[in-house]
ZAVO-326114 format. One record per residue: residue in one letter; x, y, z of N, C-alpha, C, O, CB in turn. Coordinates in steps of 0.02 Angstrom, whole numbers. Glycine has a CB too. Layout:
BEGIN
[rec A [X Y Z] [X Y Z] [X Y Z] [X Y Z] [X Y Z]]
...
This chain:
BEGIN
[rec M [412 -303 -962] [468 -293 -917] [504 -359 -905] [473 -411 -893] [443 -264 -850]]
[rec R [571 -357 -910] [614 -414 -893] [657 -396 -833] [670 -337 -821] [658 -435 -954]]
[rec Y [679 -446 -795] [725 -433 -741] [794 -414 -767] [830 -374 -736] [731 -493 -695]]
[rec R [811 -441 -824] [872 -419 -860] [867 -443 -932] [828 -487 -948] [937 -445 -825]]
[rec A [908 -413 -974] [907 -430 -1046] [919 -504 -1056] [961 -535 -1023] [960 -389 -1084]]
[rec G [881 -533 -1101] [888 -604 -1118] [840 -649 -1082] [828 -706 -1103] [957 -625 -1102]]
[rec L [810 -625 -1027] [761 -665 -990] [691 -652 -1018] [679 -602 -1052] [763 -648 -915]]
[rec D [645 -697 -1002] [576 -689 -1024] [544 -629 -989] [566 -609 -935] [535 -752 -1010]]
[rec H [493 -601 -1020] [455 -547 -988] [419 -573 -926] [390 -627 -927] [405 -516 -1038]]
[rec V [421 -534 -872] [382 -552 -812] [318 -511 -809] [271 -529 -773] [424 -540 -748]]
[rec L [315 -456 -847] [254 -417 -855] [244 -404 -929] [290 -385 -964] [258 -349 -815]]
[rec N [182 -415 -952] [168 -409 -1024] [103 -371 -1035] [51 -387 -1007] [163 -478 -1056]]
[rec N [106 -320 -1077] [45 -285 -1100] [0 -263 -1042] [-61 -270 -1044] [6 -329 -1146]]
[rec I [32 -235 -990] [-7 -210 -933] [-34 -141 -951] [5 -95 -966] [37 -206 -868]]
[rec D [-99 -133 -949] [-131 -69 -966] [-189 -58 -918] [-241 -90 -923] [-155 -68 -1040]]
[rec L [-179 -12 -870] [-232 1 -822] [-226 72 -796] [-173 103 -798] [-230 -49 -764]]
[rec H [-282 98 -771] [-284 164 -741] [-316 159 -673] [-371 131 -665] [-324 215 -786]]
[rec I [-282 185 -623] [-306 182 -554] [-319 253 -530] [-275 296 -536] [-256 145 -507]]
[rec E [-377 265 -503] [-396 332 -480] [-362 347 -412] [-347 302 -374] [-472 337 -474]]
[rec T [-352 412 -400] [-328 434 -334] [-375 410 -280] [-436 414 -287] [-321 511 -332]]
[rec K [-348 384 -226] [-384 359 -167] [-419 293 -179] [-454 268 -135] [-435 410 -145]]
[rec E [-411 264 -239] [-443 200 -252] [-407 144 -215] [-346 146 -207] [-445 186 -328]]
[rec K [-445 94 -194] [-418 36 -159] [-420 -24 -207] [-474 -46 -227] [-458 21 -92]]
[rec I [-361 -49 -225] [-355 -101 -276] [-325 -164 -245] [-272 -162 -214] [-311 -77 -335]]
[rec G [-360 -220 -254] [-332 -285 -235] [-298 -317 -295] [-318 -306 -352] [-388 -331 -208]]
[rec I [-247 -357 -281] [-211 -392 -335] [-204 -465 -315] [-174 -481 -263] [-140 -359 -347]]
[rec I [-231 -510 -356] [-227 -581 -341] [-199 -619 -401] [-198 -593 -457] [-297 -608 -322]]
[rec G [-177 -679 -388] [-150 -722 -441] [-107 -776 -410] [-85 -771 -353] [-108 -680 -491]]
[rec R [-96 -829 -448] [-54 -883 -424] [18 -860 -415] [38 -808 -440] [-57 -943 -472]]
[rec T [57 -899 -379] [128 -885 -372] [161 -879 -440] [151 -922 -484] [163 -940 -329]]
[rec G [200 -825 -450] [233 -815 -514] [192 -778 -566] [211 -772 -624] [254 -880 -542]]
[rec A [133 -753 -545] [89 -719 -592] [113 -649 -611] [91 -621 -661] [19 -714 -563]]
[rec G [159 -621 -570] [185 -555 -585] [163 -502 -535] [175 -442 -547] [164 -535 -653]]
[rec K [131 -522 -481] [104 -473 -433] [160 -431 -401] [157 -370 -403] [65 -509 -378]]
[rec S [210 -464 -373] [265 -427 -341] [307 -390 -392] [336 -338 -376] [308 -475 -301]]
[rec S [312 -416 -453] [350 -382 -506] [319 -314 -521] [355 -266 -537] [352 -425 -570]]
[rec L [253 -309 -515] [219 -245 -526] [242 -194 -475] [254 -136 -492] [143 -254 -522]]
[rec F [249 -215 -412] [273 -171 -359] [346 -151 -371] [364 -93 -363] [266 -204 -290]]
[rec Q [387 -199 -391] [457 -185 -404] [464 -134 -461] [509 -91 -458] [495 -249 -422]]
[rec A [422 -139 -511] [424 -91 -566] [407 -21 -541] [437 28 -563] [375 -112 -622]]
[rec M [357 -15 -497] [338 50 -471] [392 82 -429] [401 143 -430] [273 45 -431]]
[rec F [429 41 -392] [484 66 -350] [548 77 -390] [599 100 -363] [497 19 -292]]
[rec R [547 59 -455] [606 62 -498] [663 20 -469] [720 43 -466] [628 135 -507]]
[rec L [646 -40 -449] [697 -87 -425] [726 -128 -482] [775 -165 -473] [667 -133 -372]]
[rec I [697 -121 -541] [719 -157 -600] [759 -110 -644] [742 -52 -651] [658 -187 -639]]
[rec D [812 -136 -675] [852 -97 -723] [805 -68 -776] [771 -105 -811] [907 -141 -756]]
[rec Q [803 -2 -780] [756 31 -825] [768 15 -899] [724 25 -940] [760 106 -815]]
[rec K [827 -10 -915] [840 -31 -984] [800 -93 -1002] [790 -108 -1061] [915 -45 -994]]
[rec S [778 -130 -951] [738 -191 -962] [663 -177 -960] [623 -223 -966] [756 -244 -910]]
[rec V [646 -113 -951] [575 -94 -945] [554 -53 -1005] [584 -2 -1021] [562 -55 -879]]
[rec S [502 -76 -1039] [472 -36 -1093] [404 -12 -1069] [377 -38 -1020] [466 -78 -1159]]
[rec G [376 37 -1103] [312 63 -1080] [322 117 -1027] [378 142 -1018] [269 7 -1053]]
[rec K [269 135 -994] [271 192 -948] [225 180 -888] [169 156 -895] [252 257 -984]]
[rec I [250 199 -829] [209 202 -768] [207 274 -747] [259 306 -738] [238 155 -710]]
[rec S [147 301 -739] [139 372 -720] [105 378 -653] [59 340 -637] [99 410 -774]]
[rec I [128 426 -613] [96 444 -550] [80 518 -554] [124 559 -564] [142 428 -488]]
[rec D [16 535 -547] [-7 604 -555] [14 634 -621] [29 694 -626] [20 647 -497]]
[rec G [16 592 -673] [32 616 -740] [105 619 -756] [124 637 -812] [3 682 -749]]
[rec F [149 602 -708] [221 606 -719] [249 535 -728] [236 491 -687] [257 642 -661]]
[rec D [287 525 -782] [321 461 -793] [371 451 -736] [412 494 -722] [357 460 -863]]
[rec I [367 393 -703] [411 383 -645] [485 382 -664] [528 392 -622] [394 317 -610]]
[rec K [501 371 -728] [570 373 -750] [598 444 -745] [659 454 -740] [577 347 -822]]
[rec S [553 494 -747] [575 564 -745] [577 592 -674] [599 648 -663] [529 606 -788]]
[rec I [554 553 -625] [551 576 -556] [615 553 -521] [632 494 -523] [488 549 -519]]
[rec P [651 598 -487] [711 577 -450] [693 519 -403] [640 519 -371] [741 636 -410]]
[rec L [737 470 -399] [722 409 -363] [702 421 -291] [654 391 -267] [782 362 -365]]
[rec H [737 465 -255] [721 479 -185] [651 509 -180] [612 491 -136] [772 526 -154]]
[rec H [635 554 -225] [569 586 -224] [514 536 -240] [461 536 -209] [567 645 -274]]
[rec L [527 492 -289] [479 440 -306] [463 396 -246] [405 385 -229] [504 397 -365]]
[rec R [515 371 -214] [505 324 -159] [477 358 -97] [448 324 -54] [570 290 -142]]
[rec S [485 424 -92] [454 459 -36] [378 461 -43] [343 473 6] [482 530 -30]]
[rec R [354 450 -104] [281 451 -116] [250 382 -112] [190 374 -120] [267 482 -184]]
[rec L [293 332 -99] [269 263 -96] [288 233 -28] [342 246 -2] [299 221 -153]]
[rec S [243 194 0] [258 154 59] [241 82 44] [194 68 6] [220 180 122]]
[rec V [278 36 75] [262 -35 65] [261 -70 133] [304 -57 176] [314 -69 18]]
[rec I [213 -113 142] [211 -158 199] [221 -228 171] [175 -256 140] [142 -152 241]]
[rec P [281 -258 180] [297 -321 147] [271 -382 186] [249 -376 244] [372 -327 138]]
[rec Q [275 -439 155] [254 -501 188] [300 -516 247] [276 -535 301] [255 -560 138]]
[rec T [365 -509 237] [414 -519 291] [433 -451 319] [462 -411 283] [477 -558 266]]
[rec P [417 -437 382] [431 -371 411] [505 -352 404] [549 -394 415] [410 -368 484]]
[rec I [518 -290 388] [586 -265 382] [601 -222 443] [577 -166 449] [597 -225 316]]
[rec L [642 -249 488] [662 -213 548] [738 -219 555] [768 -267 532] [626 -240 612]]
[rec F [768 -169 587] [840 -165 592] [862 -163 665] [824 -145 709] [866 -103 556]]
[rec A [924 -183 677] [953 -176 744] [960 -102 759] [993 -66 723] [1022 -213 749]]
[rec G [928 -80 812] [928 -9 830] [870 4 877] [840 -43 904] [922 35 767]]
[rec T [855 67 888] [800 83 934] [732 73 900] [727 70 839] [807 156 958]]
[rec L [682 67 942] [614 62 916] [597 124 875] [566 120 822] [563 51 973]]
[rec R [617 181 901] [602 244 866] [634 245 797] [603 266 748] [627 304 908]]
[rec Y [697 223 794] [732 222 729] [695 177 679] [693 193 620] [804 197 738]]
[rec N [667 123 703] [634 76 658] [569 103 629] [550 83 574] [620 12 694]]
[rec I [534 147 665] [473 174 636] [483 244 606] [442 268 568] [419 176 689]]
[rec D [539 276 624] [554 343 598] [629 348 583] [665 385 617] [532 399 649]]
[rec P [652 311 533] [725 306 521] [759 372 502] [819 379 511] [737 257 467]]
[rec F [721 420 476] [751 484 455] [736 540 505] [748 598 490] [726 503 386]]
[rec E [709 522 563] [695 570 617] [655 630 592] [673 688 603] [761 594 649]]
[rec Q [600 615 559] [557 667 530] [498 686 575] [465 736 563] [531 645 463]]
[rec Y [486 645 627] [424 654 665] [440 662 740] [493 641 763] [377 595 654]]
[rec T [393 691 776] [402 702 848] [390 637 886] [361 589 860] [356 757 873]]
[rec D [412 636 949] [398 578 992] [322 568 998] [299 511 998] [429 588 1062]]
[rec E [285 622 1004] [213 616 1011] [182 583 949] [137 541 956] [181 686 1022]]
[rec Q [205 602 890] [179 571 829] [196 497 826] [155 456 804] [207 607 767]]
[rec C [256 479 848] [276 409 850] [232 369 898] [211 314 883] [350 402 870]]
[rec L [219 399 956] [176 365 1006] [105 356 980] [74 304 991] [176 404 1071]]
[rec L [79 406 945] [12 401 917] [8 346 864] [-41 310 860] [-10 468 887]]
[rec A [62 340 824] [63 287 773] [63 218 806] [29 172 784] [125 294 728]]
[rec L [102 211 860] [104 148 897] [37 133 930] [14 76 932] [160 148 949]]
[rec E [6 185 956] [-60 177 987] [-112 154 934] [-156 115 950] [-83 242 1020]]
[rec S [-105 179 874] [-152 161 820] [-151 86 805] [-202 58 785] [-136 200 757]]
[rec V [-92 55 814] [-86 -17 800] [-85 -58 865] [-64 -115 866] [-23 -31 759]]
[rec Q [-108 -27 919] [-115 -60 984] [-48 -87 1010] [-45 -142 1038] [-165 -118 978]]
[rec L [4 -47 1002] [70 -66 1027] [97 -16 1078] [156 -19 1096] [119 -72 970]]
[rec K [56 29 1102] [81 78 1150] [105 45 1214] [148 72 1249] [26 129 1166]]
[rec H [78 -15 1229] [98 -49 1291] [172 -69 1290] [202 -75 1343] [55 -111 1301]]
[rec I [201 -79 1230] [271 -99 1229] [316 -40 1249] [374 -48 1266] [291 -125 1160]]
[rec I [288 21 1246] [323 81 1269] [314 88 1344] [363 98 1381] [298 144 1233]]
[rec S [252 83 1367] [237 94 1438] [266 38 1482] [278 49 1541] [162 97 1449]]
[rec N [278 -21 1453] [305 -77 1491] [381 -81 1491] [410 -127 1518] [277 -142 1465]]
[rec N [413 -32 1459] [486 -32 1455] [512 37 1473] [491 87 1444] [510 -52 1383]]
[rec S [558 39 1521] [583 104 1545] [619 143 1491] [626 204 1497] [629 93 1604]]
[rec E [643 109 1439] [678 144 1385] [630 176 1335] [651 217 1294] [724 95 1348]]
[rec G [567 159 1340] [516 189 1297] [532 181 1223] [546 125 1200] [509 262 1312]]
[rec L [530 236 1186] [544 234 1114] [616 215 1098] [632 197 1042] [529 302 1084]]
[rec H [659 219 1149] [730 206 1138] [750 134 1157] [810 118 1159] [772 255 1177]]
[rec Q [701 92 1172] [717 22 1184] [744 -9 1120] [728 13 1065] [654 -18 1209]]
[rec L [785 -60 1128] [820 -89 1071] [778 -141 1035] [743 -181 1067] [885 -119 1093]]
[rec V [782 -140 970] [753 -191 927] [811 -233 900] [859 -205 872] [709 -160 869]]
[rec A [806 -299 907] [859 -343 880] [853 -347 804] [802 -328 776] [854 -413 912]]
[rec E [906 -371 773] [906 -379 700] [845 -420 679] [832 -474 707] [971 -413 676]]
[rec S [809 -395 629] [748 -427 603] [692 -429 654] [642 -464 644] [763 -497 579]]
[rec G [700 -391 709] [646 -389 759] [638 -454 797] [583 -471 819] [582 -372 727]]
[rec S [693 -491 806] [688 -558 836] [666 -557 909] [647 -609 936] [754 -593 831]]
[rec N [668 -499 942] [644 -495 1011] [570 -474 1015] [545 -459 1069] [686 -446 1051]]
[rec F [537 -473 959] [465 -460 956] [431 -517 919] [463 -554 882] [449 -392 921]]
[rec S [366 -525 930] [328 -577 895] [321 -557 821] [330 -499 803] [259 -588 927]]
[rec T [303 -606 779] [293 -592 708] [238 -539 699] [245 -494 658] [274 -656 671]]
[rec G [184 -546 737] [129 -498 732] [151 -428 752] [132 -379 719] [71 -520 775]]
[rec Q [190 -423 807] [213 -357 829] [260 -326 777] [257 -266 765] [250 -363 896]]
[rec C [303 -367 747] [348 -341 695] [308 -312 636] [325 -259 611] [395 -397 670]]
[rec Q [255 -348 616] [216 -323 560] [178 -259 579] [171 -214 538] [166 -377 537]]
[rec L [154 -256 641] [120 -196 664] [167 -136 668] [146 -79 657] [87 -208 733]]
[rec L [230 -148 683] [280 -94 682] [289 -67 611] [298 -7 601] [347 -118 711]]
[rec C [286 -112 562] [291 -90 492] [229 -48 473] [235 0 435] [297 -151 445]]
[rec V [171 -67 499] [111 -28 486] [117 41 519] [98 91 489] [48 -65 513]]
[rec A [144 43 581] [153 107 615] [200 152 575] [189 212 571] [182 95 686]]
[rec R [252 123 547] [299 161 505] [263 192 445] [274 250 428] [357 116 480]]
[rec A [219 154 414] [181 179 357] [131 233 378] [120 281 341] [143 121 322]]
[rec I [102 225 437] [55 276 462] [91 343 471] [64 395 453] [25 254 530]]
[rec L [152 341 497] [191 402 506] [206 435 438] [199 495 430] [255 388 543]]
[rec K [226 394 391] [248 421 326] [191 449 285] [199 500 252] [283 366 286]]
[rec Q [132 417 287] [73 440 251] [88 457 178] [71 511 154] [44 500 286]]
[rec S [119 410 143] [133 419 72] [69 421 32] [17 397 55] [180 364 46]]
[rec K [72 448 -27] [12 452 -70] [-11 383 -91] [-71 371 -101] [26 494 -132]]
[rec I [36 336 -98] [20 268 -120] [47 218 -70] [107 218 -55] [48 254 -191]]
[rec L [3 176 -44] [24 122 1] [20 56 -36] [-32 40 -66] [-21 121 66]]
[rec M [74 18 -33] [77 -47 -68] [85 -101 -15] [132 -99 25] [135 -49 -120]]
[rec I [40 -149 -15] [39 -201 36] [50 -268 2] [10 -290 -40] [-29 -201 76]]
[rec D [105 -301 19] [124 -364 -15] [113 -423 32] [159 -444 68] [198 -361 -39]]
[rec E [53 -450 33] [35 -508 74] [56 -498 147] [85 -543 178] [68 -571 46]]
[rec A [41 -439 173] [65 -419 239] [35 -461 296] [64 -464 350] [49 -348 252]]
[rec T [-22 -494 284] [-53 -533 337] [-45 -608 327] [-78 -647 361] [-126 -516 342]]
[rec A [-1 -628 282] [6 -700 266] [32 -740 325] [16 -799 332] [53 -709 207]]
[rec N [73 -709 369] [105 -746 422] [83 -726 492] [117 -740 541] [180 -738 417]]
[rec V [25 -692 497] [0 -672 563] [-65 -708 578] [-97 -735 533] [-9 -595 566]]
[rec D [-84 -707 641] [-147 -741 660] [-207 -699 639] [-200 -642 617] [-149 -754 736]]
[rec Q [-266 -728 645] [-327 -696 621] [-341 -630 657] [-366 -583 627] [-386 -742 628]]
[rec T [-325 -628 723] [-337 -567 761] [-294 -510 735] [-319 -454 725] [-323 -579 836]]
[rec T [-230 -524 724] [-185 -472 698] [-203 -454 626] [-199 -396 607] [-112 -495 701]]
[rec D [-224 -503 587] [-247 -491 519] [-304 -441 519] [-303 -392 482] [-270 -557 485]]
[rec S [-354 -452 561] [-412 -407 565] [-391 -338 588] [-416 -287 562] [-465 -435 612]]
[rec L [-346 -335 638] [-322 -270 663] [-287 -231 607] [-301 -172 598] [-274 -280 722]]
[rec I [-243 -264 570] [-207 -230 516] [-255 -204 464] [-249 -147 441] [-156 -278 484]]
[rec Q [-303 -245 444] [-351 -224 393] [-392 -164 417] [-404 -118 378] [-397 -281 374]]
[rec N [-414 -166 480] [-455 -111 506] [-415 -47 513] [-441 7 497] [-485 -131 574]]
[rec V [-353 -52 536] [-311 7 543] [-297 38 475] [-301 99 467] [-244 -11 578]]
[rec I [-281 -3 425] [-267 23 358] [-329 57 329] [-324 110 298] [-244 -34 312]]
[rec A [-388 26 339] [-450 56 313] [-462 124 344] [-487 169 310] [-509 10 328]]
[rec E [-445 132 408] [-457 196 442] [-404 248 427] [-420 305 411] [-461 185 518]]
[rec K [-341 229 431] [-286 277 427] [-266 295 355] [-232 345 344] [-226 249 462]]
[rec F [-287 254 306] [-267 268 237] [-327 276 191] [-323 263 131] [-222 211 212]]
[rec K [-383 297 220] [-444 304 179] [-437 357 125] [-472 355 75] [-503 320 223]]
[rec N [-391 405 135] [-381 457 84] [-318 446 43] [-291 492 12] [-377 525 118]]
[rec R [-294 384 42] [-234 366 4] [-252 312 -47] [-301 276 -39] [-177 342 51]]
[rec T [-211 307 -98] [-218 252 -146] [-184 191 -117] [-128 195 -93] [-187 271 -216]]
[rec I [-219 134 -118] [-191 72 -89] [-192 16 -140] [-243 3 -172] [-231 52 -26]]
[rec L [-136 -17 -148] [-130 -77 -190] [-113 -135 -143] [-63 -132 -108] [-75 -68 -247]]
[rec T [-153 -187 -144] [-144 -242 -97] [-137 -308 -133] [-185 -332 -165] [-202 -245 -48]]
[rec I [-79 -339 -128] [-70 -408 -152] [-93 -454 -96] [-73 -446 -38] [5 -422 -171]]
[rec A [-136 -501 -112] [-165 -544 -60] [-164 -617 -80] [-172 -634 -138] [-236 -522 -45]]
[rec H [-156 -660 -29] [-162 -732 -40] [-230 -757 -15] [-250 -813 -30] [-105 -770 -5]]
[rec R [-265 -714 23] [-332 -730 46] [-381 -682 12] [-371 -621 16] [-338 -726 123]]
[rec L [-431 -708 -21] [-478 -665 -56] [-515 -618 -9] [-533 -563 -28] [-528 -707 -95]]
[rec N [-526 -640 54] [-562 -597 101] [-522 -534 116] [-550 -483 136] [-578 -634 165]]
[rec T [-456 -537 107] [-413 -479 120] [-429 -422 72] [-422 -363 91] [-340 -498 116]]
[rec V [-449 -437 11] [-462 -385 -39] [-536 -379 -55] [-555 -345 -103] [-423 -401 -103]]
[rec A [-578 -411 -15] [-650 -410 -29] [-680 -340 -24] [-731 -325 -55] [-687 -457 19]]
[rec R [-648 -297 16] [-673 -228 25] [-641 -179 -24] [-653 -119 -20] [-659 -205 96]]
[rec S [-602 -204 -71] [-570 -161 -121] [-623 -131 -167] [-677 -158 -175] [-518 -200 -162]]
[rec D [-605 -74 -198] [-649 -45 -249] [-649 -89 -312] [-701 -101 -342] [-627 27 -267]]
[rec R [-589 -112 -331] [-582 -158 -388] [-526 -207 -373] [-483 -195 -331] [-568 -118 -454]]
[rec I [-527 -263 -410] [-476 -314 -401] [-445 -332 -468] [-480 -343 -518] [-507 -378 -368]]
[rec I [-378 -334 -469] [-340 -356 -527] [-326 -431 -520] [-302 -452 -467] [-274 -315 -536]]
[rec V [-339 -469 -571] [-320 -540 -573] [-263 -547 -622] [-270 -530 -681] [-381 -586 -593]]
[rec M [-205 -572 -598] [-146 -578 -641] [-132 -651 -656] [-144 -696 -616] [-85 -546 -608]]
[rec H [-105 -663 -717] [-87 -730 -738] [-30 -725 -789] [-38 -694 -841] [-149 -768 -769]]
[rec Q [26 -756 -772] [84 -757 -817] [104 -687 -841] [117 -677 -900] [70 -802 -877]]
[rec G [105 -640 -794] [128 -573 -810] [78 -528 -845] [95 -472 -864] [187 -577 -850]]
[rec K [17 -552 -853] [-34 -513 -887] [-95 -503 -841] [-104 -540 -792] [-56 -548 -952]]
[rec I [-135 -453 -858] [-197 -442 -821] [-251 -484 -852] [-271 -474 -910] [-217 -366 -821]]
[rec L [-274 -533 -814] [-326 -578 -838] [-396 -548 -830] [-440 -559 -871] [-322 -645 -800]]
[rec D [-404 -508 -777] [-469 -477 -763] [-458 -417 -718] [-409 -415 -680] [-519 -528 -731]]
[rec F [-503 -369 -721] [-498 -309 -678] [-569 -283 -670] [-597 -253 -715] [-451 -253 -710]]
[rec D [-598 -295 -611] [-669 -281 -602] [-684 -272 -528] [-639 -278 -486] [-713 -338 -633]]
[rec V [-746 -257 -513] [-768 -248 -444] [-770 -316 -409] [-778 -367 -441] [-837 -213 -441]]
[rec P [-763 -317 -341] [-759 -380 -305] [-818 -427 -317] [-808 -488 -322] [-755 -366 -232]]
[rec Q [-878 -400 -322] [-936 -445 -330] [-935 -484 -395] [-968 -535 -401] [-1000 -404 -326]]
[rec N [-897 -459 -444] [-889 -496 -507] [-827 -541 -507] [-826 -593 -540] [-885 -447 -565]]
[rec I [-776 -521 -468] [-713 -559 -467] [-716 -619 -420] [-696 -674 -438] [-656 -513 -447]]
[rec L [-740 -609 -359] [-735 -660 -307] [-768 -726 -326] [-738 -779 -313] [-765 -635 -244]]
[rec P [-828 -727 -355] [-858 -791 -373] [-820 -828 -428] [-824 -890 -432] [-930 -780 -395]]
[rec K [-785 -791 -470] [-752 -822 -528] [-683 -850 -512] [-659 -896 -546] [-745 -771 -583]]
[rec Y [-650 -823 -460] [-579 -840 -450] [-564 -868 -381] [-509 -860 -356] [-537 -779 -462]]
[rec G [-612 -901 -351] [-601 -932 -286] [-546 -984 -288] [-513 -996 -237] [-664 -964 -261]]
[rec H [-535 -1016 -346] [-483 -1067 -353] [-414 -1039 -342] [-368 -1076 -323] [-487 -1100 -421]]
[rec I [-405 -974 -354] [-339 -943 -344] [-321 -943 -271] [-263 -955 -253] [-338 -871 -372]]
[rec Q [-370 -931 -227] [-357 -932 -155] [-333 -1001 -133] [-285 -1005 -94] [-421 -913 -116]]
[rec H [-365 -1054 -157] [-345 -1121 -137] [-275 -1138 -162] [-236 -1169 -126] [-395 -1172 -163]]
[rec A [-259 -1117 -223] [-192 -1130 -250] [-139 -1093 -211] [-86 -1121 -197] [-189 -1110 -325]]
[rec S [-154 -1030 -192] [-106 -990 -154] [-96 -1020 -85] [-40 -1022 -60] [-129 -918 -149]]
[rec S [-151 -1043 -54] [-146 -1072 13] [-103 -1135 12] [-63 -1146 57] [-216 -1088 40]]
[rec D [-112 -1177 -40] [-72 -1237 -46] [2 -1221 -52] [44 -1254 -22] [-95 -1279 -106]]
[rec T [17 -1168 -91] [87 -1148 -100] [117 -1124 -35] [174 -1142 -18] [93 -1093 -154]]
[rec N [79 -1083 3] [104 -1057 67] [115 -1113 117] [162 -1110 157] [55 -1006 95]]
[rec N [72 -1164 116] [79 -1219 164] [141 -1261 149] [168 -1293 194] [17 -1262 162]]
[rec Q [162 -1261 86] [220 -1300 67] [285 -1264 79] [338 -1294 84] [215 -1320 -5]]
[rec S [281 -1197 85] [343 -1158 91] [366 -1155 163] [418 -1124 177] [333 -1088 64]]
């Protein structure tokens, strides 16, 4: 896969099979191709630059209408995506769920107090990019949005990179509980984040370097964690 014609491949010879409900960690140095894998699944790349096939439930994603494809995928990104509007709009932008379901999702991520402490409740305003909430609260709102949607596949792109250890643990525990019957792909900069995965993919220069259970991966690739931490500290 290339980002456009004439550029080098960012993904090369990727060949893997992931079982339904399997929990997969993805690690690698900056530029290894981890996020490119997610972009390919969401069809964010010009399909003319993509060779090969990605299938979900046996269907080539190129044959699935884009809206239908993305309705089956959820992503929790490293930088929370929030919009100027109501709190309810931010976790249920298409108004598909009841107020009670929204409140339960917020309660799941320990944010129900932001409703009870504000007379506007679910209709309180969120500033652009969630600037009137803490970084941790913004990320937890993104988790609440994913809980409501309950897509078949949850994709987590270094979602805990910018939160404190308490929020990190909360997010991991909530995801383990609320998405136990879903397929989860987790890009991580901390190896402990993917230590509970069923298997871990190690990526390097757009290729899969290794794909194995955590007890075989973690002792071999601890250096990747240190390299990723150094990169994050410099950014």
